[in-house]
PDB file of N, CA, C and O in Angstrom:
ATOM      1  N   MET A   1       0.847  -1.176   0.000  1.00  0.00           N
ATOM      2  CA  MET A   1       0.000   0.000   0.000  1.00  0.00           C
ATOM      3  C   MET A   1       0.890   1.236   0.000  1.00  0.00           C
ATOM      4  O   MET A   1       1.994   1.214   0.544  1.00  0.00           O
ATOM      5  N   GLU A   2       0.417   2.285  -0.596  1.00  0.00           N
ATOM      6  CA  GLU A   2       1.175   3.527  -0.693  1.00  0.00           C
ATOM      7  C   GLU A   2       1.378   4.120   0.706  1.00  0.00           C
ATOM      8  O   GLU A   2       0.439   4.216   1.496  1.00  0.00           O
ATOM      9  N   THR A   3       2.606   4.510   0.992  1.00  0.00           N
ATOM     10  CA  THR A   3       2.951   5.031   2.316  1.00  0.00           C
ATOM     11  C   THR A   3       2.097   6.231   2.695  1.00  0.00           C
ATOM     12  O   THR A   3       1.662   6.344   3.840  1.00  0.00           O
ATOM     13  N   ARG A   4       1.854   7.127   1.745  1.00  0.00           N
ATOM     14  CA  ARG A   4       1.030   8.307   2.062  1.00  0.00           C
ATOM     15  C   ARG A   4      -0.362   7.900   2.545  1.00  0.00           C
ATOM     16  O   ARG A   4      -0.920   8.524   3.447  1.00  0.00           O
ATOM     17  N   ARG A   5      -0.907   6.871   1.950  1.00  0.00           N
ATOM     18  CA  ARG A   5      -2.234   6.391   2.361  1.00  0.00           C
ATOM     19  C   ARG A   5      -2.176   5.797   3.768  1.00  0.00           C
ATOM     20  O   ARG A   5      -3.082   6.021   4.570  1.00  0.00           O
ATOM     21  N   LEU A   6      -1.129   5.048   4.070  1.00  0.00           N
ATOM     22  CA  LEU A   6      -0.966   4.487   5.413  1.00  0.00           C
ATOM     23  C   LEU A   6      -0.845   5.596   6.450  1.00  0.00           C
ATOM     24  O   LEU A   6      -1.434   5.511   7.528  1.00  0.00           O
ATOM     25  N   ILE A   7      -0.082   6.637   6.126  1.00  0.00           N
ATOM     26  CA  ILE A   7       0.071   7.768   7.045  1.00  0.00           C
ATOM     27  C   ILE A   7      -1.280   8.400   7.318  1.00  0.00           C
ATOM     28  O   ILE A   7      -1.625   8.676   8.467  1.00  0.00           O
ATOM     29  N   SER A   8      -2.039   8.628   6.264  1.00  0.00           N
ATOM     30  CA  SER A   8      -3.355   9.247   6.407  1.00  0.00           C
ATOM     31  C   SER A   8      -4.269   8.382   7.276  1.00  0.00           C
ATOM     32  O   SER A   8      -4.930   8.889   8.182  1.00  0.00           O
ATOM     33  N   MET A   9      -4.304   7.099   7.005  1.00  0.00           N
ATOM     34  CA  MET A   9      -5.167   6.191   7.775  1.00  0.00           C
ATOM     35  C   MET A   9      -4.729   6.144   9.238  1.00  0.00           C
ATOM     36  O   MET A   9      -5.565   6.212  10.140  1.00  0.00           O
ATOM     37  N   ALA A  10      -3.430   6.028   9.473  1.00  0.00           N
ATOM     38  CA  ALA A  10      -2.916   5.961  10.845  1.00  0.00           C
ATOM     39  C   ALA A  10      -3.227   7.250  11.595  1.00  0.00           C
ATOM     40  O   ALA A  10      -3.622   7.208  12.760  1.00  0.00           O
ATOM     41  N   ASN A  11      -3.054   8.394  10.941  1.00  0.00           N
ATOM     42  CA  ASN A  11      -3.352   9.667  11.593  1.00  0.00           C
ATOM     43  C   ASN A  11      -4.831   9.790  11.928  1.00  0.00           C
ATOM     44  O   ASN A  11      -5.181  10.349  12.967  1.00  0.00           O
ATOM     45  N   GLN A  12      -5.712   9.276  11.061  1.00  0.00           N
ATOM     46  CA  GLN A  12      -7.146   9.286  11.366  1.00  0.00           C
ATOM     47  C   GLN A  12      -7.447   8.431  12.596  1.00  0.00           C
ATOM     48  O   GLN A  12      -8.242   8.816  13.452  1.00  0.00           O
ATOM     49  N   ILE A  13      -6.809   7.280  12.670  1.00  0.00           N
ATOM     50  CA  ILE A  13      -6.968   6.408  13.843  1.00  0.00           C
ATOM     51  C   ILE A  13      -6.471   7.132  15.090  1.00  0.00           C
ATOM     52  O   ILE A  13      -7.119   7.108  16.136  1.00  0.00           O
ATOM     53  N   GLY A  14      -5.314   7.776  14.964  1.00  0.00           N
ATOM     54  CA  GLY A  14      -4.761   8.536  16.090  1.00  0.00           C
ATOM     55  C   GLY A  14      -5.700   9.624  16.565  1.00  0.00           C
ATOM     56  O   GLY A  14      -5.887   9.808  17.768  1.00  0.00           O
ATOM     57  N   THR A  15      -6.295  10.350  15.623  1.00  0.00           N
ATOM     58  CA  THR A  15      -7.237  11.414  15.976  1.00  0.00           C
ATOM     59  C   THR A  15      -8.444  10.847  16.721  1.00  0.00           C
ATOM     60  O   THR A  15      -8.900  11.422  17.709  1.00  0.00           O
ATOM     61  N   PHE A  16      -8.950   9.725  16.242  1.00  0.00           N
ATOM     62  CA  PHE A  16     -10.085   9.091  16.914  1.00  0.00           C
ATOM     63  C   PHE A  16      -9.734   8.736  18.358  1.00  0.00           C
ATOM     64  O   PHE A  16     -10.483   9.063  19.278  1.00  0.00           O
ATOM     65  N   PHE A  17      -8.596   8.066  18.559  1.00  0.00           N
ATOM     66  CA  PHE A  17      -8.242   7.638  19.909  1.00  0.00           C
ATOM     67  C   PHE A  17      -7.852   8.817  20.794  1.00  0.00           C
ATOM     68  O   PHE A  17      -8.071   8.766  22.005  1.00  0.00           O
ATOM     69  N   GLU A  18      -7.286   9.864  20.233  1.00  0.00           N
ATOM     70  CA  GLU A  18      -7.008  11.055  21.037  1.00  0.00           C
ATOM     71  C   GLU A  18      -8.296  11.675  21.559  1.00  0.00           C
ATOM     72  O   GLU A  18      -8.346  12.157  22.691  1.00  0.00           O
ATOM     73  N   SER A  19      -9.338  11.662  20.730  1.00  0.00           N
ATOM     74  CA  SER A  19     -10.611  12.236  21.181  1.00  0.00           C
ATOM     75  C   SER A  19     -11.251  11.378  22.268  1.00  0.00           C
ATOM     76  O   SER A  19     -12.018  11.886  23.086  1.00  0.00           O
ATOM     77  N   SER A  20     -10.943  10.087  22.284  1.00  0.00           N
ATOM     78  CA  SER A  20     -11.505   9.183  23.287  1.00  0.00           C
ATOM     79  C   SER A  20     -10.675   9.109  24.560  1.00  0.00           C
ATOM     80  O   SER A  20     -11.224   9.029  25.659  1.00  0.00           O
ATOM     81  N   TYR A  21      -9.342   9.135  24.413  1.00  0.00           N
ATOM     82  CA  TYR A  21      -8.446   8.904  25.545  1.00  0.00           C
ATOM     83  C   TYR A  21      -7.639  10.125  25.959  1.00  0.00           C
ATOM     84  O   TYR A  21      -7.069  10.141  27.050  1.00  0.00           O
ATOM     85  N   GLY A  22      -7.578  11.147  25.111  1.00  0.00           N
ATOM     86  CA  GLY A  22      -6.712  12.290  25.374  1.00  0.00           C
ATOM     87  C   GLY A  22      -5.330  12.050  24.805  1.00  0.00           C
ATOM     88  O   GLY A  22      -4.933  10.910  24.566  1.00  0.00           O
ATOM     89  N   SER A  23      -4.608  13.121  24.594  1.00  0.00           N
ATOM     90  CA  SER A  23      -3.295  13.048  23.938  1.00  0.00           C
ATOM     91  C   SER A  23      -2.294  12.190  24.701  1.00  0.00           C
ATOM     92  O   SER A  23      -1.491  11.480  24.095  1.00  0.00           O
ATOM     93  N   ASP A  24      -2.341  12.256  26.027  1.00  0.00           N
ATOM     94  CA  ASP A  24      -1.338  11.553  26.829  1.00  0.00           C
ATOM     95  C   ASP A  24      -1.557  10.045  26.901  1.00  0.00           C
ATOM     96  O   ASP A  24      -0.615   9.303  27.176  1.00  0.00           O
ATOM     97  N   GLU A  25      -2.776   9.581  26.662  1.00  0.00           N
ATOM     98  CA  GLU A  25      -3.092   8.167  26.838  1.00  0.00           C
ATOM     99  C   GLU A  25      -3.403   7.431  25.540  1.00  0.00           C
ATOM    100  O   GLU A  25      -3.643   6.224  25.570  1.00  0.00           O
ATOM    101  N   ALA A  26      -3.405   8.108  24.422  1.00  0.00           N
ATOM    102  CA  ALA A  26      -3.905   7.516  23.175  1.00  0.00           C
ATOM    103  C   ALA A  26      -2.926   6.582  22.472  1.00  0.00           C
ATOM    104  O   ALA A  26      -3.358   5.721  21.705  1.00  0.00           O
ATOM    105  N   ALA A  27      -1.638   6.721  22.705  1.00  0.00           N
ATOM    106  CA  ALA A  27      -0.652   5.948  21.932  1.00  0.00           C
ATOM    107  C   ALA A  27      -0.842   4.440  22.082  1.00  0.00           C
ATOM    108  O   ALA A  27      -0.783   3.710  21.092  1.00  0.00           O
ATOM    109  N   ARG A  28      -1.066   3.974  23.286  1.00  0.00           N
ATOM    110  CA  ARG A  28      -1.206   2.518  23.493  1.00  0.00           C
ATOM    111  C   ARG A  28      -2.446   1.965  22.780  1.00  0.00           C
ATOM    112  O   ARG A  28      -2.332   0.932  22.120  1.00  0.00           O
ATOM    113  N   PRO A  29      -3.627   2.597  22.875  1.00  0.00           N
ATOM    114  CA  PRO A  29      -4.765   2.079  22.113  1.00  0.00           C
ATOM    115  C   PRO A  29      -4.554   2.155  20.597  1.00  0.00           C
ATOM    116  O   PRO A  29      -5.032   1.291  19.862  1.00  0.00           O
ATOM    117  N   VAL A  30      -3.852   3.171  20.136  1.00  0.00           N
ATOM    118  CA  VAL A  30      -3.542   3.246  18.698  1.00  0.00           C
ATOM    119  C   VAL A  30      -2.664   2.058  18.318  1.00  0.00           C
ATOM    120  O   VAL A  30      -2.918   1.388  17.317  1.00  0.00           O
ATOM    121  N   ALA A  31      -1.644   1.802  19.109  1.00  0.00           N
ATOM    122  CA  ALA A  31      -0.752   0.668  18.834  1.00  0.00           C
ATOM    123  C   ALA A  31      -1.534  -0.640  18.824  1.00  0.00           C
ATOM    124  O   ALA A  31      -1.326  -1.485  17.952  1.00  0.00           O
ATOM    125  N   GLN A  32      -2.423  -0.805  19.783  1.00  0.00           N
ATOM    126  CA  GLN A  32      -3.219  -2.038  19.847  1.00  0.00           C
ATOM    127  C   GLN A  32      -4.120  -2.172  18.627  1.00  0.00           C
ATOM    128  O   GLN A  32      -4.273  -3.264  18.080  1.00  0.00           O
ATOM    129  N   HIS A  33      -4.712  -1.069  18.203  1.00  0.00           N
ATOM    130  CA  HIS A  33      -5.573  -1.098  17.016  1.00  0.00           C
ATOM    131  C   HIS A  33      -4.759  -1.513  15.784  1.00  0.00           C
ATOM    132  O   HIS A  33      -5.185  -2.374  15.013  1.00  0.00           O
ATOM    133  N   LEU A  34      -3.593  -0.899  15.607  1.00  0.00           N
ATOM    134  CA  LEU A  34      -2.756  -1.237  14.451  1.00  0.00           C
ATOM    135  C   LEU A  34      -2.332  -2.708  14.503  1.00  0.00           C
ATOM    136  O   LEU A  34      -2.288  -3.388  13.478  1.00  0.00           O
ATOM    137  N   LYS A  35      -2.025  -3.179  15.693  1.00  0.00           N
ATOM    138  CA  LYS A  35      -1.615  -4.576  15.850  1.00  0.00           C
ATOM    139  C   LYS A  35      -2.773  -5.525  15.559  1.00  0.00           C
ATOM    140  O   LYS A  35      -2.572  -6.592  14.977  1.00  0.00           O
ATOM    141  N   SER A  36      -3.973  -5.146  15.957  1.00  0.00           N
ATOM    142  CA  SER A  36      -5.136  -6.019  15.801  1.00  0.00           C
ATOM    143  C   SER A  36      -5.719  -6.019  14.394  1.00  0.00           C
ATOM    144  O   SER A  36      -6.204  -7.049  13.926  1.00  0.00           O
ATOM    145  N   PHE A  37      -5.677  -4.877  13.716  1.00  0.00           N
ATOM    146  CA  PHE A  37      -6.423  -4.747  12.468  1.00  0.00           C
ATOM    147  C   PHE A  37      -5.575  -4.501  11.221  1.00  0.00           C
ATOM    148  O   PHE A  37      -6.094  -4.574  10.107  1.00  0.00           O
ATOM    149  N   TRP A  38      -4.319  -4.220  11.379  1.00  0.00           N
ATOM    150  CA  TRP A  38      -3.452  -4.004  10.215  1.00  0.00           C
ATOM    151  C   TRP A  38      -2.572  -5.229  10.004  1.00  0.00           C
ATOM    152  O   TRP A  38      -2.115  -5.849  10.964  1.00  0.00           O
ATOM    153  N   VAL A  39      -2.343  -5.568   8.755  1.00  0.00           N
ATOM    154  CA  VAL A  39      -1.458  -6.697   8.470  1.00  0.00           C
ATOM    155  C   VAL A  39      -0.021  -6.296   8.804  1.00  0.00           C
ATOM    156  O   VAL A  39       0.323  -5.115   8.757  1.00  0.00           O
ATOM    157  N   PRO A  40       0.816  -7.277   9.139  1.00  0.00           N
ATOM    158  CA  PRO A  40       2.191  -6.961   9.530  1.00  0.00           C
ATOM    159  C   PRO A  40       2.954  -6.107   8.514  1.00  0.00           C
ATOM    160  O   PRO A  40       3.739  -5.245   8.909  1.00  0.00           O
ATOM    161  N   ALA A  41       2.741  -6.328   7.231  1.00  0.00           N
ATOM    162  CA  ALA A  41       3.462  -5.542   6.217  1.00  0.00           C
ATOM    163  C   ALA A  41       3.135  -4.054   6.316  1.00  0.00           C
ATOM    164  O   ALA A  41       4.011  -3.212   6.114  1.00  0.00           O
ATOM    165  N   MET A  42       1.895  -3.730   6.622  1.00  0.00           N
ATOM    166  CA  MET A  42       1.503  -2.328   6.771  1.00  0.00           C
ATOM    167  C   MET A  42       2.190  -1.716   7.992  1.00  0.00           C
ATOM    168  O   MET A  42       2.684  -0.590   7.930  1.00  0.00           O
ATOM    169  N   ARG A  43       2.219  -2.446   9.080  1.00  0.00           N
ATOM    170  CA  ARG A  43       2.885  -1.950  10.295  1.00  0.00           C
ATOM    171  C   ARG A  43       4.380  -1.779  10.050  1.00  0.00           C
ATOM    172  O   ARG A  43       4.966  -0.764  10.426  1.00  0.00           O
ATOM    173  N   ARG A  44       4.992  -2.780   9.418  1.00  0.00           N
ATOM    174  CA  ARG A  44       6.437  -2.693   9.148  1.00  0.00           C
ATOM    175  C   ARG A  44       6.772  -1.484   8.290  1.00  0.00           C
ATOM    176  O   ARG A  44       7.760  -0.791   8.534  1.00  0.00           O
ATOM    177  N   GLU A  45       5.944  -1.236   7.286  1.00  0.00           N
ATOM    178  CA  GLU A  45       6.201  -0.104   6.395  1.00  0.00           C
ATOM    179  C   GLU A  45       6.181   1.215   7.163  1.00  0.00           C
ATOM    180  O   GLU A  45       7.047   2.067   6.966  1.00  0.00           O
ATOM    181  N   LEU A  46       5.196   1.378   8.035  1.00  0.00           N
ATOM    182  CA  LEU A  46       5.132   2.630   8.790  1.00  0.00           C
ATOM    183  C   LEU A  46       6.208   2.717   9.863  1.00  0.00           C
ATOM    184  O   LEU A  46       6.720   3.804  10.130  1.00  0.00           O
ATOM    185  N   ILE A  47       6.556   1.610  10.475  1.00  0.00           N
ATOM    186  CA  ILE A  47       7.657   1.623  11.454  1.00  0.00           C
ATOM    187  C   ILE A  47       8.945   2.051  10.762  1.00  0.00           C
ATOM    188  O   ILE A  47       9.693   2.872  11.292  1.00  0.00           O
ATOM    189  N   GLU A  48       9.200   1.505   9.601  1.00  0.00           N
ATOM    190  CA  GLU A  48      10.400   1.881   8.846  1.00  0.00           C
ATOM    191  C   GLU A  48      10.338   3.348   8.430  1.00  0.00           C
ATOM    192  O   GLU A  48      11.341   4.058   8.491  1.00  0.00           O
ATOM    193  N   TYR A  49       9.175   3.792   8.013  1.00  0.00           N
ATOM    194  CA  TYR A  49       8.998   5.194   7.632  1.00  0.00           C
ATOM    195  C   TYR A  49       9.303   6.103   8.827  1.00  0.00           C
ATOM    196  O   TYR A  49       9.964   7.130   8.674  1.00  0.00           O
ATOM    197  N   ARG A  50       8.830   5.732   9.994  1.00  0.00           N
ATOM    198  CA  ARG A  50       9.101   6.509  11.207  1.00  0.00           C
ATOM    199  C   ARG A  50      10.589   6.553  11.492  1.00  0.00           C
ATOM    200  O   ARG A  50      11.115   7.601  11.866  1.00  0.00           O
ATOM    201  N   ARG A  51      11.276   5.431  11.320  1.00  0.00           N
ATOM    202  CA  ARG A  51      12.733   5.393  11.537  1.00  0.00           C
ATOM    203  C   ARG A  51      13.461   6.377  10.625  1.00  0.00           C
ATOM    204  O   ARG A  51      14.506   6.915  10.989  1.00  0.00           O
ATOM    205  N   GLN A  52      12.909   6.603   9.454  1.00  0.00           N
ATOM    206  CA  GLN A  52      13.542   7.491   8.475  1.00  0.00           C
ATOM    207  C   GLN A  52      13.111   8.948   8.646  1.00  0.00           C
ATOM    208  O   GLN A  52      13.390   9.780   7.783  1.00  0.00           O
ATOM    209  N   GLY A  53      12.451   9.253   9.722  1.00  0.00           N
ATOM    210  CA  GLY A  53      12.060  10.622  10.010  1.00  0.00           C
ATOM    211  C   GLY A  53      10.585  10.796  10.277  1.00  0.00           C
ATOM    212  O   GLY A  53      10.201  11.623  11.105  1.00  0.00           O
ATOM    213  N   GLY A  54       9.752  10.040   9.599  1.00  0.00           N
ATOM    214  CA  GLY A  54       8.321  10.027   9.880  1.00  0.00           C
ATOM    215  C   GLY A  54       7.568  11.307   9.579  1.00  0.00           C
ATOM    216  O   GLY A  54       6.586  11.618  10.252  1.00  0.00           O
ATOM    217  N   ALA A  55       8.012  12.055   8.580  1.00  0.00           N
ATOM    218  CA  ALA A  55       7.323  13.302   8.236  1.00  0.00           C
ATOM    219  C   ALA A  55       5.842  13.051   7.978  1.00  0.00           C
ATOM    220  O   ALA A  55       5.477  12.144   7.230  1.00  0.00           O
ATOM    221  N   GLY A  56       5.000  13.859   8.602  1.00  0.00           N
ATOM    222  CA  GLY A  56       3.565  13.749   8.399  1.00  0.00           C
ATOM    223  C   GLY A  56       2.843  12.892   9.418  1.00  0.00           C
ATOM    224  O   GLY A  56       1.616  12.938   9.499  1.00  0.00           O
ATOM    225  N   LEU A  57       3.571  12.112  10.196  1.00  0.00           N
ATOM    226  CA  LEU A  57       2.931  11.315  11.245  1.00  0.00           C
ATOM    227  C   LEU A  57       2.619  12.216  12.436  1.00  0.00           C
ATOM    228  O   LEU A  57       3.443  13.043  12.827  1.00  0.00           O
ATOM    229  N   THR A  58       1.441  12.057  13.006  1.00  0.00           N
ATOM    230  CA  THR A  58       1.141  12.801  14.219  1.00  0.00           C
ATOM    231  C   THR A  58       1.962  12.231  15.371  1.00  0.00           C
ATOM    232  O   THR A  58       2.477  11.115  15.296  1.00  0.00           O
ATOM    233  N   GLU A  59       2.072  13.010  16.424  1.00  0.00           N
ATOM    234  CA  GLU A  59       2.871  12.576  17.576  1.00  0.00           C
ATOM    235  C   GLU A  59       2.335  11.279  18.177  1.00  0.00           C
ATOM    236  O   GLU A  59       3.109  10.388  18.529  1.00  0.00           O
ATOM    237  N   VAL A  60       1.013  11.173  18.294  1.00  0.00           N
ATOM    238  CA  VAL A  60       0.442   9.970  18.908  1.00  0.00           C
ATOM    239  C   VAL A  60       0.704   8.739  18.040  1.00  0.00           C
ATOM    240  O   VAL A  60       0.955   7.656  18.569  1.00  0.00           O
ATOM    241  N   VAL A  61       0.649   8.887  16.730  1.00  0.00           N
ATOM    242  CA  VAL A  61       0.933   7.757  15.840  1.00  0.00           C
ATOM    243  C   VAL A  61       2.413   7.390  15.922  1.00  0.00           C
ATOM    244  O   VAL A  61       2.761   6.210  15.957  1.00  0.00           O
ATOM    245  N   SER A  62       3.263   8.379  15.952  1.00  0.00           N
ATOM    246  CA  SER A  62       4.694   8.103  16.089  1.00  0.00           C
ATOM    247  C   SER A  62       4.976   7.342  17.385  1.00  0.00           C
ATOM    248  O   SER A  62       5.760   6.394  17.395  1.00  0.00           O
ATOM    249  N   GLU A  63       4.333   7.761  18.475  1.00  0.00           N
ATOM    250  CA  GLU A  63       4.498   7.060  19.750  1.00  0.00           C
ATOM    251  C   GLU A  63       3.959   5.631  19.671  1.00  0.00           C
ATOM    252  O   GLU A  63       4.562   4.707  20.216  1.00  0.00           O
ATOM    253  N   ALA A  64       2.838   5.455  19.003  1.00  0.00           N
ATOM    254  CA  ALA A  64       2.259   4.111  18.847  1.00  0.00           C
ATOM    255  C   ALA A  64       3.197   3.208  18.054  1.00  0.00           C
ATOM    256  O   ALA A  64       3.372   2.038  18.393  1.00  0.00           O
ATOM    257  N   LEU A  65       3.796   3.749  17.005  1.00  0.00           N
ATOM    258  CA  LEU A  65       4.737   2.963  16.202  1.00  0.00           C
ATOM    259  C   LEU A  65       5.982   2.608  17.006  1.00  0.00           C
ATOM    260  O   LEU A  65       6.554   1.531  16.833  1.00  0.00           O
ATOM    261  N   GLU A  66       6.394   3.502  17.872  1.00  0.00           N
ATOM    262  CA  GLU A  66       7.529   3.206  18.749  1.00  0.00           C
ATOM    263  C   GLU A  66       7.174   2.050  19.688  1.00  0.00           C
ATOM    264  O   GLU A  66       7.994   1.162  19.918  1.00  0.00           O
ATOM    265  N   ILE A  67       5.978   2.061  20.216  1.00  0.00           N
ATOM    266  CA  ILE A  67       5.515   0.955  21.073  1.00  0.00           C
ATOM    267  C   ILE A  67       5.568  -0.359  20.296  1.00  0.00           C
ATOM    268  O   ILE A  67       6.082  -1.360  20.794  1.00  0.00           O
ATOM    269  N   LEU A  68       5.035  -0.351  19.077  1.00  0.00           N
ATOM    270  CA  LEU A  68       5.031  -1.569  18.259  1.00  0.00           C
ATOM    271  C   LEU A  68       6.445  -2.028  17.932  1.00  0.00           C
ATOM    272  O   LEU A  68       6.737  -3.224  17.964  1.00  0.00           O
ATOM    273  N   GLU A  69       7.314  -1.089  17.621  1.00  0.00           N
ATOM    274  CA  GLU A  69       8.702  -1.450  17.311  1.00  0.00           C
ATOM    275  C   GLU A  69       9.378  -2.068  18.523  1.00  0.00           C
ATOM    276  O   GLU A  69      10.104  -3.054  18.391  1.00  0.00           O
ATOM    277  N   ASN A  70       9.149  -1.506  19.698  1.00  0.00           N
ATOM    278  CA  ASN A  70       9.737  -2.063  20.918  1.00  0.00           C
ATOM    279  C   ASN A  70       9.181  -3.454  21.215  1.00  0.00           C
ATOM    280  O   ASN A  70       9.915  -4.329  21.674  1.00  0.00           O
ATOM    281  N   GLU A  71       7.894  -3.663  20.957  1.00  0.00           N
ATOM    282  CA  GLU A  71       7.311  -4.994  21.136  1.00  0.00           C
ATOM    283  C   GLU A  71       7.949  -5.999  20.180  1.00  0.00           C
ATOM    284  O   GLU A  71       8.240  -7.132  20.566  1.00  0.00           O
ATOM    285  N   GLN A  72       8.166  -5.583  18.938  1.00  0.00           N
ATOM    286  CA  GLN A  72       8.807  -6.467  17.958  1.00  0.00           C
ATOM    287  C   GLN A  72      10.202  -6.850  18.417  1.00  0.00           C
ATOM    288  O   GLN A  72      10.597  -8.013  18.329  1.00  0.00           O
ATOM    289  N   ARG A  73      10.944  -5.871  18.907  1.00  0.00           N
ATOM    290  CA  ARG A  73      12.304  -6.145  19.387  1.00  0.00           C
ATOM    291  C   ARG A  73      12.290  -7.151  20.517  1.00  0.00           C
ATOM    292  O   ARG A  73      13.085  -8.091  20.527  1.00  0.00           O
ATOM    293  N   SER A  74      11.386  -6.960  21.475  1.00  0.00           N
ATOM    294  CA  SER A  74      11.365  -7.878  22.610  1.00  0.00           C
ATOM    295  C   SER A  74      10.892  -9.270  22.207  1.00  0.00           C
ATOM    296  O   SER A  74      11.348 -10.265  22.771  1.00  0.00           O
ATOM    297  N   GLU A  75       9.975  -9.351  21.229  1.00  0.00           N
ATOM    298  CA  GLU A  75       9.557 -10.661  20.727  1.00  0.00           C
ATOM    299  C   GLU A  75      10.707 -11.386  20.051  1.00  0.00           C
ATOM    300  O   GLU A  75      10.871 -12.594  20.223  1.00  0.00           O
ATOM    301  N   HIS A  76      11.501 -10.655  19.285  1.00  0.00           N
ATOM    302  CA  HIS A  76      12.623 -11.273  18.587  1.00  0.00           C
ATOM    303  C   HIS A  76      13.774 -11.633  19.533  1.00  0.00           C
ATOM    304  O   HIS A  76      14.518 -12.576  19.267  1.00  0.00           O
ATOM    305  N   SER A  77      13.922 -10.903  20.613  1.00  0.00           N
ATOM    306  CA  SER A  77      15.020 -11.194  21.547  1.00  0.00           C
ATOM    307  C   SER A  77      14.706 -12.388  22.436  1.00  0.00           C
ATOM    308  O   SER A  77      15.618 -12.994  22.998  1.00  0.00           O
ATOM    309  N   THR A  78      13.425 -12.736  22.571  1.00  0.00           N
ATOM    310  CA  THR A  78      13.066 -13.873  23.414  1.00  0.00           C
ATOM    311  C   THR A  78      12.896 -15.166  22.635  1.00  0.00           C
ATOM    312  O   THR A  78      12.732 -16.234  23.226  1.00  0.00           O
ATOM    313  N   THR A  79      12.934 -15.074  21.313  1.00  0.00           N
ATOM    314  CA  THR A  79      12.766 -16.282  20.504  1.00  0.00           C
ATOM    315  C   THR A  79      14.070 -16.767  19.961  1.00  0.00           C
ATOM    316  O   THR A  79      14.109 -17.776  19.257  1.00  0.00           O
TER     317      THR A  79
END
């Protein structure tokens, strides 16, 4: 999928969860949503995009991607 489209979709999800949880608490539910409903390739693409600077990602989405990246690291270190 086109990266710009993923950014747009992720930011919309972030906006939704920010309105429900507030800016300080929204990152974890965003991460959970992406983990539950997005295929791994979509998550990997955005995680990599964030590593390269992440222009256009909202702060809450960037934080959610960081959570997912850290989870991936810990999963790989225990296997």
